[in-house]
PQR file of N, CA, C, O and H, with PARSE charges and radii, in Angstrom:
ATOM      1  N   UNK A   1      81.284  47.197  89.282 -0.4000 1.5000
ATOM      2  CA  UNK A   1      81.050  46.947  88.263 -0.0000 2.0000
ATOM      3  C   UNK A   1      82.096  47.687  87.201  0.5500 1.7000
ATOM      4  O   UNK A   1      82.732  48.670  87.580 -0.5500 1.4000
ATOM      5  N   UNK A   2      82.211  47.275  86.138 -0.4000 1.5000
ATOM      6  CA  UNK A   2      82.967  48.478  85.505 -0.0000 2.0000
ATOM      7  C   UNK A   2      82.604  48.688  83.769  0.5500 1.7000
ATOM      8  O   UNK A   2      82.546  47.894  82.831 -0.5500 1.4000
ATOM      9  H   UNK A   2      81.695  46.476  85.830  0.4000 1.0000
ATOM     10  N   UNK A   3      82.405  50.153  83.893 -0.4000 1.5000
ATOM     11  CA  UNK A   3      81.637  50.774  82.431 -0.0000 2.0000
ATOM     12  C   UNK A   3      83.047  50.121  81.275  0.5500 1.7000
ATOM     13  O   UNK A   3      84.175  49.705  81.542 -0.5500 1.4000
ATOM     14  H   UNK A   3      82.452  50.799  84.655  0.4000 1.0000
ATOM     15  N   UNK A   4      82.485  50.250  80.280 -0.4000 1.5000
ATOM     16  CA  UNK A   4      83.208  49.711  79.227 -0.0000 2.0000
ATOM     17  C   UNK A   4      84.030  50.708  78.251  0.5500 1.7000
ATOM     18  O   UNK A   4      83.459  51.287  77.326 -0.5500 1.4000
ATOM     19  H   UNK A   4      81.569  50.588  80.064  0.4000 1.0000
ATOM     20  N   UNK A   5      84.891  50.808  78.419 -0.4000 1.5000
ATOM     21  CA  UNK A   5      85.784  52.623  78.136 -0.0000 2.0000
ATOM     22  C   UNK A   5      85.625  52.420  76.343  0.5500 1.7000
ATOM     23  O   UNK A   5      86.228  53.325  75.766 -0.5500 1.4000
ATOM     24  H   UNK A   5      85.354  50.338  79.170  0.4000 1.0000
ATOM     25  N   UNK A   6      84.896  51.356  75.315 -0.4000 1.5000
ATOM     26  CA  UNK A   6      84.467  51.876  74.364 -0.0000 2.0000
ATOM     27  C   UNK A   6      83.159  51.904  74.606  0.5500 1.7000
ATOM     28  O   UNK A   6      82.650  51.937  73.486 -0.5500 1.4000
ATOM     29  H   UNK A   6      84.407  50.621  75.784  0.4000 1.0000
ATOM     30  N   UNK A   7      82.382  51.911  75.337 -0.4000 1.5000
ATOM     31  CA  UNK A   7      80.551  52.223  75.303 -0.0000 2.0000
ATOM     32  C   UNK A   7      80.133  53.434  74.223  0.5500 1.7000
ATOM     33  O   UNK A   7      79.230  53.390  73.387 -0.5500 1.4000
ATOM     34  H   UNK A   7      82.796  51.885  76.248  0.4000 1.0000
ATOM     35  N   UNK A   8      81.062  54.524  74.495 -0.4000 1.5000
ATOM     36  CA  UNK A   8      80.508  55.711  72.960 -0.0000 2.0000
ATOM     37  C   UNK A   8      81.110  55.192  72.116  0.5500 1.7000
ATOM     38  O   UNK A   8      80.196  54.528  71.627 -0.5500 1.4000
ATOM     39  H   UNK A   8      81.795  54.560  75.174  0.4000 1.0000
ATOM     40  N   UNK A   9      82.269  54.879  71.328 -0.4000 1.5000
ATOM     41  CA  UNK A   9      82.407  54.755  70.461 -0.0000 2.0000
ATOM     42  C   UNK A   9      81.537  53.491  69.597  0.5500 1.7000
ATOM     43  O   UNK A   9      81.526  53.755  68.395 -0.5500 1.4000
ATOM     44  H   UNK A   9      83.011  55.418  71.725  0.4000 1.0000
ATOM     45  N   UNK A  10      80.933  52.409  69.872 -0.4000 1.5000
ATOM     46  CA  UNK A  10      80.481  51.444  69.625 -0.0000 2.0000
ATOM     47  C   UNK A  10      79.045  51.942  69.569  0.5500 1.7000
ATOM     48  O   UNK A  10      78.222  51.510  68.762 -0.5500 1.4000
ATOM     49  H   UNK A  10      80.942  52.194  70.849  0.4000 1.0000
ATOM     50  N   UNK A  11      78.714  53.200  70.793 -0.4000 1.5000
ATOM     51  CA  UNK A  11      76.741  53.224  70.108 -0.0000 2.0000
ATOM     52  C   UNK A  11      77.354  54.615  69.083  0.5500 1.7000
ATOM     53  O   UNK A  11      76.615  54.760  68.110 -0.5500 1.4000
ATOM     54  H   UNK A  11      79.382  53.550  71.449  0.4000 1.0000
ATOM     55  N   UNK A  12      78.411  55.534  69.111 -0.4000 1.5000
ATOM     56  CA  UNK A  12      78.638  56.520  67.655 -0.0000 2.0000
ATOM     57  C   UNK A  12      78.651  55.249  66.575  0.5500 1.7000
ATOM     58  O   UNK A  12      78.126  55.649  65.535 -0.5500 1.4000
ATOM     59  H   UNK A  12      79.012  55.416  69.903  0.4000 1.0000
ATOM     60  N   UNK A  13      78.939  54.289  66.495 -0.4000 1.5000
ATOM     61  CA  UNK A  13      78.933  53.550  65.039 -0.0000 2.0000
ATOM     62  C   UNK A  13      77.831  52.930  64.937  0.5500 1.7000
ATOM     63  O   UNK A  13      77.311  52.886  63.822 -0.5500 1.4000
ATOM     64  H   UNK A  13      79.366  53.965  67.339  0.4000 1.0000
ATOM     65  N   UNK A  14      77.116  52.225  66.171 -0.4000 1.5000
ATOM     66  CA  UNK A  14      75.694  51.916  65.624 -0.0000 2.0000
ATOM     67  C   UNK A  14      74.793  52.811  65.219  0.5500 1.7000
ATOM     68  O   UNK A  14      73.779  52.711  64.528 -0.5500 1.4000
ATOM     69  H   UNK A  14      77.538  52.261  67.077  0.4000 1.0000
ATOM     70  N   UNK A  15      75.419  53.869  65.857 -0.4000 1.5000
ATOM     71  CA  UNK A  15      73.994  54.897  64.830 -0.0000 2.0000
ATOM     72  C   UNK A  15      74.237  55.086  64.036  0.5500 1.7000
ATOM     73  O   UNK A  15      73.388  55.353  63.185 -0.5500 1.4000
ATOM     74  H   UNK A  15      76.243  53.950  66.418  0.4000 1.0000
ATOM     75  N   UNK A  16      76.040  55.076  63.652 -0.4000 1.5000
ATOM     76  CA  UNK A  16      76.309  55.869  62.348 -0.0000 2.0000
ATOM     77  C   UNK A  16      75.559  54.495  61.296  0.5500 1.7000
ATOM     78  O   UNK A  16      75.342  54.716  60.105 -0.5500 1.4000
ATOM     79  H   UNK A  16      76.730  54.859  64.343  0.4000 1.0000
ATOM     80  N   UNK A  17      75.368  53.704  61.662 -0.4000 1.5000
ATOM     81  CA  UNK A  17      75.429  52.591  60.702 -0.0000 2.0000
ATOM     82  C   UNK A  17      73.989  52.473  60.682  0.5500 1.7000
ATOM     83  O   UNK A  17      73.792  51.494  59.962 -0.5500 1.4000
ATOM     84  H   UNK A  17      75.544  53.525  62.629  0.4000 1.0000
ATOM     85  N   UNK A  18      72.920  52.899  61.051 -0.4000 1.5000
ATOM     86  CA  UNK A  18      71.636  52.490  61.370 -0.0000 2.0000
ATOM     87  C   UNK A  18      70.549  52.564  62.425  0.5500 1.7000
ATOM     88  O   UNK A  18      69.355  52.679  62.148 -0.5500 1.4000
ATOM     89  H   UNK A  18      73.080  53.695  61.635  0.4000 1.0000
ATOM     90  N   UNK A  19      71.105  52.480  63.805 -0.4000 1.5000
ATOM     91  CA  UNK A  19      70.581  51.603  64.829 -0.0000 2.0000
ATOM     92  C   UNK A  19      69.726  52.843  65.191  0.5500 1.7000
ATOM     93  O   UNK A  19      69.940  53.947  64.689 -0.5500 1.4000
ATOM     94  H   UNK A  19      72.075  52.387  64.030  0.4000 1.0000
ATOM     95  N   UNK A  20      68.725  52.594  66.111 -0.4000 1.5000
ATOM     96  CA  UNK A  20      67.978  53.993  66.866 -0.0000 2.0000
ATOM     97  C   UNK A  20      68.907  54.932  67.820  0.5500 1.7000
ATOM     98  O   UNK A  20      69.907  54.485  68.383 -0.5500 1.4000
ATOM     99  H   UNK A  20      68.551  51.697  66.519  0.4000 1.0000
ATOM    100  N   UNK A  21      68.671  55.657  67.885 -0.4000 1.5000
ATOM    101  CA  UNK A  21      69.517  56.506  68.713 -0.0000 2.0000
ATOM    102  C   UNK A  21      68.723  56.545  69.948  0.5500 1.7000
ATOM    103  O   UNK A  21      67.497  56.511  69.842 -0.5500 1.4000
ATOM    104  H   UNK A  21      67.859  56.020  67.428  0.4000 1.0000
ATOM    105  N   UNK A  22      69.357  56.620  71.286 -0.4000 1.5000
ATOM    106  CA  UNK A  22      68.381  56.708  72.432 -0.0000 2.0000
ATOM    107  C   UNK A  22      67.684  58.113  72.690  0.5500 1.7000
ATOM    108  O   UNK A  22      68.049  59.111  72.068 -0.5500 1.4000
ATOM    109  H   UNK A  22      70.353  56.647  71.372  0.4000 1.0000
ATOM    110  N   UNK A  23      66.687  58.148  73.613 -0.4000 1.5000
ATOM    111  CA  UNK A  23      65.705  59.306  73.338 -0.0000 2.0000
ATOM    112  C   UNK A  23      66.542  60.344  74.336  0.5500 1.7000
ATOM    113  O   UNK A  23      66.031  60.560  75.435 -0.5500 1.4000
ATOM    114  H   UNK A  23      66.390  57.338  74.118  0.4000 1.0000
ATOM    115  N   UNK A  24      67.707  60.949  74.035 -0.4000 1.5000
ATOM    116  CA  UNK A  24      68.242  62.448  74.657 -0.0000 2.0000
ATOM    117  C   UNK A  24      68.753  63.250  73.748  0.5500 1.7000
ATOM    118  O   UNK A  24      69.100  62.778  72.666 -0.5500 1.4000
ATOM    119  H   UNK A  24      68.122  60.774  73.142  0.4000 1.0000
ATOM    120  N   UNK A  25      68.898  64.685  74.039 -0.4000 1.5000
ATOM    121  CA  UNK A  25      69.650  65.555  72.766 -0.0000 2.0000
ATOM    122  C   UNK A  25      70.575  66.376  74.331  0.5500 1.7000
ATOM    123  O   UNK A  25      70.166  66.806  75.410 -0.5500 1.4000
ATOM    124  H   UNK A  25      68.615  65.069  74.918  0.4000 1.0000
ATOM    125  N   UNK A  26      72.073  66.258  73.626 -0.4000 1.5000
ATOM    126  CA  UNK A  26      72.671  66.926  74.352 -0.0000 2.0000
ATOM    127  C   UNK A  26      73.097  68.561  73.707  0.5500 1.7000
ATOM    128  O   UNK A  26      73.552  68.701  72.571 -0.5500 1.4000
ATOM    129  H   UNK A  26      72.405  65.909  72.750  0.4000 1.0000
ATOM    130  N   UNK A  27      72.894  69.515  74.496 -0.4000 1.5000
ATOM    131  CA  UNK A  27      72.988  70.517  73.720 -0.0000 2.0000
ATOM    132  C   UNK A  27      74.496  71.091  74.198  0.5500 1.7000
ATOM    133  O   UNK A  27      74.926  71.225  75.343 -0.5500 1.4000
ATOM    134  H   UNK A  27      72.525  69.401  75.418  0.4000 1.0000
ATOM    135  N   UNK A  28      75.222  71.416  72.755 -0.4000 1.5000
ATOM    136  CA  UNK A  28      76.584  72.132  73.078 -0.0000 2.0000
ATOM    137  C   UNK A  28      76.546  73.392  72.048  0.5500 1.7000
ATOM    138  O   UNK A  28      75.928  73.660  71.018 -0.5500 1.4000
ATOM    139  H   UNK A  28      74.872  71.307  71.824  0.4000 1.0000
ATOM    140  N   UNK A  29      77.408  73.950  72.763 -0.4000 1.5000
ATOM    141  CA  UNK A  29      78.305  75.276  72.152 -0.0000 2.0000
ATOM    142  C   UNK A  29      78.100  74.859  70.294  0.5500 1.7000
ATOM    143  O   UNK A  29      78.132  73.753  69.754 -0.5500 1.4000
ATOM    144  H   UNK A  29      77.910  73.732  73.600  0.4000 1.0000
ATOM    145  N   UNK A  30      77.886  76.273  69.669 -0.4000 1.5000
ATOM    146  CA  UNK A  30      77.930  76.387  68.049 -0.0000 2.0000
ATOM    147  C   UNK A  30      79.450  75.913  67.590  0.5500 1.7000
ATOM    148  O   UNK A  30      80.406  76.398  68.195 -0.5500 1.4000
ATOM    149  H   UNK A  30      77.860  77.171  70.108  0.4000 1.0000
ATOM    150  N   UNK A  31      79.678  74.934  66.487 -0.4000 1.5000
ATOM    151  CA  UNK A  31      80.720  74.514  66.624 -0.0000 2.0000
ATOM    152  C   UNK A  31      81.349  73.148  67.360  0.5500 1.7000
ATOM    153  O   UNK A  31      82.536  72.834  67.450 -0.5500 1.4000
ATOM    154  H   UNK A  31      78.901  74.540  65.996  0.4000 1.0000
ATOM    155  N   UNK A  32      80.440  72.602  67.742 -0.4000 1.5000
ATOM    156  CA  UNK A  32      80.883  71.470  69.102 -0.0000 2.0000
ATOM    157  C   UNK A  32      80.057  70.261  68.962  0.5500 1.7000
ATOM    158  O   UNK A  32      79.900  69.231  69.619 -0.5500 1.4000
ATOM    159  H   UNK A  32      79.476  72.858  67.669  0.4000 1.0000
ATOM    160  N   UNK A  33      79.456  70.886  67.578 -0.4000 1.5000
ATOM    161  CA  UNK A  33      78.606  68.973  67.537 -0.0000 2.0000
ATOM    162  C   UNK A  33      79.081  67.796  66.518  0.5500 1.7000
ATOM    163  O   UNK A  33      78.383  66.855  66.142 -0.5500 1.4000
ATOM    164  H   UNK A  33      79.583  71.722  67.044  0.4000 1.0000
ATOM    165  N   UNK A  34      80.208  68.022  66.219 -0.4000 1.5000
ATOM    166  CA  UNK A  34      80.711  66.991  65.359 -0.0000 2.0000
ATOM    167  C   UNK A  34      82.375  66.610  65.933  0.5500 1.7000
ATOM    168  O   UNK A  34      83.036  67.301  66.708 -0.5500 1.4000
ATOM    169  H   UNK A  34      80.775  68.786  66.524  0.4000 1.0000
ATOM    170  N   UNK A  35      82.737  65.461  65.365 -0.4000 1.5000
ATOM    171  CA  UNK A  35      84.313  65.099  65.655 -0.0000 2.0000
ATOM    172  C   UNK A  35      84.292  64.746  64.148  0.5500 1.7000
ATOM    173  O   UNK A  35      83.457  64.157  63.462 -0.5500 1.4000
ATOM    174  H   UNK A  35      82.200  64.900  64.735  0.4000 1.0000
ATOM    175  N   UNK A  36      85.663  65.386  63.823 -0.4000 1.5000
ATOM    176  CA  UNK A  36      85.990  65.235  62.246 -0.0000 2.0000
ATOM    177  C   UNK A  36      85.024  65.066  60.990  0.5500 1.7000
ATOM    178  O   UNK A  36      84.971  64.272  60.051 -0.5500 1.4000
ATOM    179  H   UNK A  36      86.342  65.865  64.380  0.4000 1.0000
ATOM    180  N   UNK A  37      84.206  66.293  61.442 -0.4000 1.5000
ATOM    181  CA  UNK A  37      83.636  66.639  60.361 -0.0000 2.0000
ATOM    182  C   UNK A  37      82.220  65.353  60.109  0.5500 1.7000
ATOM    183  O   UNK A  37      81.626  64.960  59.105 -0.5500 1.4000
ATOM    184  H   UNK A  37      84.249  66.939  62.205  0.4000 1.0000
ATOM    185  N   UNK A  38      82.126  65.030  61.548 -0.4000 1.5000
ATOM    186  CA  UNK A  38      80.935  63.744  61.575 -0.0000 2.0000
ATOM    187  C   UNK A  38      80.054  64.113  62.981  0.5500 1.7000
ATOM    188  O   UNK A  38      80.474  64.004  64.132 -0.5500 1.4000
ATOM    189  H   UNK A  38      82.608  65.350  62.363  0.4000 1.0000
ATOM    190  N   UNK A  39      78.719  64.579  62.556 -0.4000 1.5000
ATOM    191  CA  UNK A  39      77.963  64.815  63.487 -0.0000 2.0000
ATOM    192  C   UNK A  39      78.012  63.870  64.488  0.5500 1.7000
ATOM    193  O   UNK A  39      78.166  62.655  64.369 -0.5500 1.4000
ATOM    194  H   UNK A  39      78.378  64.668  61.620  0.4000 1.0000
ATOM    195  N   UNK A  40      77.849  64.613  65.610 -0.4000 1.5000
ATOM    196  CA  UNK A  40      77.944  63.454  66.845 -0.0000 2.0000
ATOM    197  C   UNK A  40      76.327  63.325  67.306  0.5500 1.7000
ATOM    198  O   UNK A  40      75.602  64.296  67.519 -0.5500 1.4000
ATOM    199  H   UNK A  40      77.724  65.600  65.706  0.4000 1.0000
ATOM    200  N   UNK A  41      75.823  61.575  67.440 -0.4000 1.5000
ATOM    201  CA  UNK A  41      74.509  61.405  67.388 -0.0000 2.0000
ATOM    202  C   UNK A  41      73.757  61.393  68.995  0.5500 1.7000
ATOM    203  O   UNK A  41      73.928  60.642  69.955 -0.5500 1.4000
ATOM    204  H   UNK A  41      76.412  60.785  67.268  0.4000 1.0000
ATOM    205  N   UNK A  42      72.789  62.679  68.773 -0.4000 1.5000
ATOM    206  CA  UNK A  42      72.458  62.501  70.181 -0.0000 2.0000
ATOM    207  C   UNK A  42      72.556  64.494  70.891  0.5500 1.7000
ATOM    208  O   UNK A  42      72.058  65.049  71.869 -0.5500 1.4000
ATOM    209  H   UNK A  42      72.649  63.289  67.993  0.4000 1.0000
ATOM    210  N   UNK A  43      73.422  64.945  69.800 -0.4000 1.5000
ATOM    211  CA  UNK A  43      74.079  66.424  70.291 -0.0000 2.0000
ATOM    212  C   UNK A  43      73.779  67.148  69.227  0.5500 1.7000
ATOM    213  O   UNK A  43      73.849  66.736  68.069 -0.5500 1.4000
ATOM    214  H   UNK A  43      73.827  64.494  69.004  0.4000 1.0000
ATOM    215  N   UNK A  44      73.328  68.597  69.676 -0.4000 1.5000
ATOM    216  CA  UNK A  44      72.508  69.729  68.782 -0.0000 2.0000
ATOM    217  C   UNK A  44      73.221  70.760  69.286  0.5500 1.7000
ATOM    218  O   UNK A  44      73.453  70.881  70.488 -0.5500 1.4000
ATOM    219  H   UNK A  44      73.271  68.932  70.617  0.4000 1.0000
ATOM    220  N   UNK A  45      73.705  71.757  68.176 -0.4000 1.5000
ATOM    221  CA  UNK A  45      74.487  72.193  68.609 -0.0000 2.0000
ATOM    222  C   UNK A  45      73.333  73.912  68.438  0.5500 1.7000
ATOM    223  O   UNK A  45      72.403  74.128  67.661 -0.5500 1.4000
ATOM    224  H   UNK A  45      73.517  71.658  67.199  0.4000 1.0000
ATOM    225  N   UNK A  46      73.933  74.800  69.499 -0.4000 1.5000
ATOM    226  CA  UNK A  46      73.273  75.989  69.970 -0.0000 2.0000
ATOM    227  C   UNK A  46      73.448  77.005  70.626  0.5500 1.7000
ATOM    228  O   UNK A  46      74.032  76.864  71.701 -0.5500 1.4000
ATOM    229  H   UNK A  46      74.689  74.624  70.130  0.4000 1.0000
ATOM    230  N   UNK A  47      72.837  78.904  70.054 -0.4000 1.5000
ATOM    231  CA  UNK A  47      73.696  79.269  70.433 -0.0000 2.0000
ATOM    232  C   UNK A  47      72.536  80.067  71.426  0.5500 1.7000
ATOM    233  O   UNK A  47      72.545  81.296  71.364 -0.5500 1.4000
ATOM    234  H   UNK A  47      72.363  79.019  69.181  0.4000 1.0000
ATOM    235  N   UNK A  48      71.437  79.342  72.432 -0.4000 1.5000
ATOM    236  CA  UNK A  48      70.984  79.620  73.495 -0.0000 2.0000
ATOM    237  C   UNK A  48      71.543  79.452  74.495  0.5500 1.7000
ATOM    238  O   UNK A  48      71.276  78.301  74.841 -0.5500 1.4000
ATOM    239  H   UNK A  48      71.430  78.344  72.483  0.4000 1.0000
ATOM    240  N   UNK A  49      72.469  80.114  75.519 -0.4000 1.5000
ATOM    241  CA  UNK A  49      72.791  80.133  76.729 -0.0000 2.0000
ATOM    242  C   UNK A  49      72.268  79.362  77.593  0.5500 1.7000
ATOM    243  O   UNK A  49      72.989  78.837  78.441 -0.5500 1.4000
ATOM    244  H   UNK A  49      72.686  81.049  75.237  0.4000 1.0000
ATOM    245  N   UNK A  50      70.765  79.108  77.556 -0.4000 1.5000
ATOM    246  CA  UNK A  50      70.211  78.320  78.697 -0.0000 2.0000
ATOM    247  C   UNK A  50      70.041  76.749  78.539  0.5500 1.7000
ATOM    248  O   UNK A  50      69.719  75.988  79.452 -0.5500 1.4000
ATOM    249  H   UNK A  50      70.179  79.535  76.867  0.4000 1.0000
ATOM    250  N   UNK A  51      70.328  76.369  77.141 -0.4000 1.5000
ATOM    251  CA  UNK A  51      70.207  74.960  76.734 -0.0000 2.0000
ATOM    252  C   UNK A  51      71.708  74.774  76.335  0.5500 1.7000
ATOM    253  O   UNK A  51      71.974  73.761  75.688 -0.5500 1.4000
ATOM    254  H   UNK A  51      70.590  76.987  76.399  0.4000 1.0000
ATOM    255  N   UNK A  52      72.474  75.431  76.574 -0.4000 1.5000
ATOM    256  CA  UNK A  52      74.402  75.253  76.696 -0.0000 2.0000
ATOM    257  C   UNK A  52      74.445  73.827  77.710  0.5500 1.7000
ATOM    258  O   UNK A  52      73.704  74.031  78.673 -0.5500 1.4000
ATOM    259  H   UNK A  52      72.258  76.254  77.100  0.4000 1.0000
ATOM    260  N   UNK A  53      74.938  72.777  77.761 -0.4000 1.5000
ATOM    261  CA  UNK A  53      75.264  71.474  78.334 -0.0000 2.0000
ATOM    262  C   UNK A  53      74.552  71.275  79.339  0.5500 1.7000
ATOM    263  O   UNK A  53      74.875  71.223  80.526 -0.5500 1.4000
ATOM    264  H   UNK A  53      75.539  72.612  76.980  0.4000 1.0000
ATOM    265  N   UNK A  54      73.106  71.109  78.618 -0.4000 1.5000
ATOM    266  CA  UNK A  54      71.746  70.654  79.006 -0.0000 2.0000
ATOM    267  C   UNK A  54      71.668  69.199  78.494  0.5500 1.7000
ATOM    268  O   UNK A  54      72.186  68.857  77.431 -0.5500 1.4000
ATOM    269  H   UNK A  54      72.845  71.151  77.654  0.4000 1.0000
ATOM    270  N   UNK A  55      71.049  68.432  79.240 -0.4000 1.5000
ATOM    271  CA  UNK A  55      70.449  67.419  78.628 -0.0000 2.0000
ATOM    272  C   UNK A  55      69.254  67.154  78.390  0.5500 1.7000
ATOM    273  O   UNK A  55      68.681  67.179  79.480 -0.5500 1.4000
ATOM    274  H   UNK A  55      70.628  68.710  80.103  0.4000 1.0000
ATOM    275  N   UNK A  56      68.585  66.928  77.639 -0.4000 1.5000
ATOM    276  CA  UNK A  56      66.697  66.573  77.394 -0.0000 2.0000
ATOM    277  C   UNK A  56      66.475  64.823  76.920  0.5500 1.7000
ATOM    278  O   UNK A  56      66.751  64.203  75.892 -0.5500 1.4000
ATOM    279  H   UNK A  56      69.050  66.908  76.754  0.4000 1.0000
ATOM    280  N   UNK A  57      65.885  64.463  78.145 -0.4000 1.5000
ATOM    281  CA  UNK A  57      65.081  63.029  78.006 -0.0000 2.0000
ATOM    282  C   UNK A  57      63.960  62.607  78.003  0.5500 1.7000
ATOM    283  O   UNK A  57      63.096  62.909  78.826 -0.5500 1.4000
ATOM    284  H   UNK A  57      65.661  64.966  78.979  0.4000 1.0000
ATOM    285  N   UNK A  58      63.840  61.893  77.124 -0.4000 1.5000
ATOM    286  CA  UNK A  58      62.062  61.576  77.043 -0.0000 2.0000
ATOM    287  C   UNK A  58      61.802  62.441  76.204  0.5500 1.7000
ATOM    288  O   UNK A  58      61.362  63.421  76.804 -0.5500 1.4000
ATOM    289  H   UNK A  58      64.541  61.647  76.455  0.4000 1.0000
ATOM    290  N   UNK A  59      61.843  62.641  74.935 -0.4000 1.5000
ATOM    291  CA  UNK A  59      61.262  63.445  74.192 -0.0000 2.0000
ATOM    292  C   UNK A  59      61.028  65.007  74.870  0.5500 1.7000
ATOM    293  O   UNK A  59      60.028  65.714  74.747 -0.5500 1.4000
ATOM    294  H   UNK A  59      62.200  61.844  74.447  0.4000 1.0000
ATOM    295  N   UNK A  60      62.250  65.295  75.603 -0.4000 1.5000
ATOM    296  CA  UNK A  60      62.435  66.688  76.209 -0.0000 2.0000
ATOM    297  C   UNK A  60      61.379  67.168  77.603  0.5500 1.7000
ATOM    298  O   UNK A  60      61.297  68.313  78.048 -0.5500 1.4000
ATOM    299  H   UNK A  60      63.062  64.721  75.703  0.4000 1.0000
ATOM    300  N   UNK A  61      60.657  65.991  78.097 -0.4000 1.5000
ATOM    301  CA  UNK A  61      60.353  65.633  79.154 -0.0000 2.0000
ATOM    302  C   UNK A  61      60.764  66.124  80.333  0.5500 1.7000
ATOM    303  O   UNK A  61      60.109  66.830  81.099 -0.5500 1.4000
ATOM    304  H   UNK A  61      60.724  65.061  77.736  0.4000 1.0000
ATOM    305  N   UNK A  62      62.171  65.626  80.499 -0.4000 1.5000
ATOM    306  CA  UNK A  62      62.966  65.742  81.442 -0.0000 2.0000
ATOM    307  C   UNK A  62      64.133  66.349  81.211  0.5500 1.7000
ATOM    308  O   UNK A  62      64.515  65.848  80.153 -0.5500 1.4000
ATOM    309  H   UNK A  62      62.703  65.052  79.876  0.4000 1.0000
ATOM    310  N   UNK A  63      65.142  67.334  81.658 -0.4000 1.5000
ATOM    311  CA  UNK A  63      65.943  68.211  81.500 -0.0000 2.0000
ATOM    312  C   UNK A  63      66.727  68.159  83.047  0.5500 1.7000
ATOM    313  O   UNK A  63      66.289  68.291  84.190 -0.5500 1.4000
ATOM    314  H   UNK A  63      64.832  67.741  82.517  0.4000 1.0000
ATOM    315  N   UNK A  64      67.908  67.937  82.572 -0.4000 1.5000
ATOM    316  CA  UNK A  64      68.976  67.740  83.464 -0.0000 2.0000
ATOM    317  C   UNK A  64      70.481  69.090  83.415  0.5500 1.7000
ATOM    318  O   UNK A  64      71.444  68.969  84.173 -0.5500 1.4000
ATOM    319  H   UNK A  64      68.264  67.829  81.644  0.4000 1.0000
TER
END
């Protein structure tokens, strides 16, 4: 199986055009939540070191 190299771009575009986002949040350091001044879907900036680079799925019930 080969993954689609444009999958992230397609998702970003779909959510930007009103599609419902998937149920996860990726926490990143402050200042890293946007690309060319556009907010990245499912990305939340935080200054909490315990959350940085963690992903929360299923409304926060599962944390990676």
